[in-house]
Each structure stands twice: as C-alpha cells, then as structure tokens.
C-alpha positions as CSV (number, residue, x, y, z in Angstrom):
1,M,95.4,110.4,125.2
2,E,96.6,111.2,128.2
3,G,100.7,112.0,128.8
4,L,100.5,112.1,125.5
5,E,102.4,115.4,123.5
6,P,102.5,116.4,120.1
7,V,105.0,118.1,118.7
8,T,105.0,119.8,115.2
9,A,108.5,120.7,113.6
10,D,110.6,121.3,110.2
11,L,111.9,117.6,109.8
12,L,113.8,118.9,107.4
13,D,115.3,121.3,109.5
14,T,117.7,120.2,112.4
15,E,117.4,123.6,113.6
16,S,113.6,123.2,114.1
17,V,113.8,120.4,115.7
18,E,116.0,121.2,117.9
19,Q,113.7,124.0,119.2
20,A,111.2,122.1,118.9
21,L,112.6,118.9,121.1
22,K,114.5,121.3,123.8
23,D,112.1,121.4,127.0
24,I,110.9,117.8,126.8
25,S,112.5,114.0,128.0
26,P,110.2,111.5,126.7
27,T,110.3,107.8,127.3
28,Q,108.7,107.2,124.4
29,V,109.1,108.6,120.9
30,F,106.6,107.4,117.8
31,F,107.8,109.3,114.8
32,T,105.1,109.4,112.5
33,A,105.9,111.3,109.2
34,W,105.8,110.6,106.0
35,M,106.5,112.5,102.2
36,R,106.0,111.6,99.3
37,K,107.7,112.3,96.4
38,E,107.3,111.7,92.0
39,T,109.7,108.8,92.6
40,E,111.4,106.0,95.3
41,E,114.4,107.8,95.1
42,E,113.4,110.9,96.3
43,N,110.9,108.7,99.1
44,I,113.6,107.3,100.3
45,R,116.0,110.0,100.0
46,T,113.6,113.0,101.6
47,N,112.4,110.1,104.3
48,G,116.2,108.9,105.3
49,T,116.7,112.8,105.7
50,M,113.7,113.2,108.0
51,V,114.6,110.4,110.1
52,K,118.0,111.4,110.9
53,T,117.6,115.0,111.0
54,F,115.0,114.4,114.3
55,S,117.3,111.2,115.3
56,T,120.7,112.6,114.7
57,P,121.4,114.7,117.4
58,C,118.0,115.4,118.4
59,L,117.4,112.1,120.9
60,S,120.6,112.3,122.5
61,K,119.8,116.4,123.2
62,I,116.2,114.7,124.7
63,G,117.9,111.8,127.0
64,A,117.5,109.7,123.7
65,P,114.1,107.4,124.4
66,R,115.4,103.5,126.1
67,G,115.3,101.6,122.1
68,I,113.9,103.7,118.6
69,G,111.9,101.4,116.4
70,Y,111.9,101.5,112.9
71,R,109.2,100.2,110.5
72,A,110.0,100.8,106.3
73,E,106.8,100.5,104.3
74,T,106.7,100.7,100.6
75,L,103.9,99.4,97.4
76,S,106.0,96.0,97.7
77,G,105.4,95.4,101.4
78,T,107.5,96.3,104.8
79,F,110.5,95.5,105.3
C-alpha cells in the first residue's frame, strides 16, 4: 500500500517504542497488536500495557495523529 510504513517495536518496552517512532510523523496510526495470555485478567493487563506504552508518551513525541480510535474484542463480544 502506497505511503504505508510498518513499524516494529517491543510494545512492552517504552524505549523500544520511542526508538522505533523517533523519525516518523504519521497522520494516521493503526495499532494492530494482541498478546494472548493464560487468563483474561492477564490479557487485559498485558494488552493494556502495550497500548499505554505506545500511546503515552510516544504519540505526543511524534506529533500525535488527529485522533485515536479504540476497539476491544473479547470472547463475549466487542465493547
């Protein structure tokens, strides 16, 4: 896809994310990561950490996109 630049980083490591994003300034960001754990509590904690590590403070450092959309899916549905 023209203009699409995939970025790879360890989403549980703030320094890794900051390094991966330091030279880019996107207009849109698609966060497509999910880590499966043993329990739903661990899923929530781990995946929540990944979102926080990516979005705070990294998006502000790269000139945050106009908005952030969030969609979470669980075995029982979408919220």
